[in-house]
C-alpha positions in Angstrom: 91.7 215.8 133.2 90.3 214.5 129.9 92.7 211.6 129.9 91.4 210.5 133.4 87.8 210.8 132.2 88.6 208.6 129.1 90.5 206.0 131.2 87.7 205.8 133.7 85.1 205.4 131.0 87.1 202.6 129.5 87.5 201.0 132.9 83.7 201.1 133.5 83.1 199.7 130.1 85.5 196.8 130.8 84.0 196.0 134.2 80.4 196.1 132.9 81.2 194.1 129.8 83.3 191.5 131.8 80.6 191.0 134.4 77.9 190.6 131.7 80.1 188.0 129.9 80.7 186.1 133.1 77.0 186.1 134.0 76.0 184.9 130.5 78.5 182.2 129.6 78.9 180.7 126.2 81.0 180.9 123.1 81.9 184.5 122.7 85.0 185.2 120.5 85.1 188.8 121.6 88.4 190.5 122.5 89.0 193.0 125.2 88.2 195.9 122.9 84.8 194.5 122.0 84.2 193.7 125.7 84.8 197.4 126.5 82.5 198.5 123.7 79.9 196.1 124.8 80.0 197.4 128.3 79.9 201.0 127.2 76.9 200.3 124.9 75.2 198.4 127.8 75.8 201.3 130.1 74.4 203.8 127.6 71.3 201.7 127.0 70.9 201.1 130.7 71.2 204.8 131.5 68.4 205.8 129.1 66.1 202.8 129.9 66.4 203.7 133.6 65.7 207.3 132.9 62.6 206.7 130.8 61.2 203.8 132.7 62.2 204.6 136.3 62.5 208.4 136.1 66.1 208.3 137.1 69.3 207.2 135.5 70.0 203.4 135.5 72.8 202.1 137.6 75.3 199.3 137.5 72.8 196.4 137.5 70.7 197.8 134.7 73.9 198.4 132.7 75.0 194.8 133.2 71.5 193.6 132.2 71.6 195.7 129.1 75.0 194.3 128.2 73.7 190.8 128.7 70.9 191.6 126.3 73.4 192.9 123.7 75.5 189.7 124.1 72.3 187.6 123.5 71.5 189.6 120.4 75.0 189.3 119.1 74.9 185.5 119.5 71.5 185.3 117.8 72.7 187.4 114.8 75.7 185.1 114.2 73.5 181.9 113.9 
């Protein structure tokens, strides 16, 4: 049961991170592991932003937007 939860969490992170990277093209030398972490961090941020701003947990779109913001910040920090 725990293994299924971990695998589904990794899959959600991969999907959110991949969608964010596709929607915000550019030079990103991130591997699949970093894409998963990016998606998980974006989902975490999107959840709490939605909860505090909208009064309900953020969904997929807010997670992707948060991941896109993280990609932008990563790019700006490398310059």
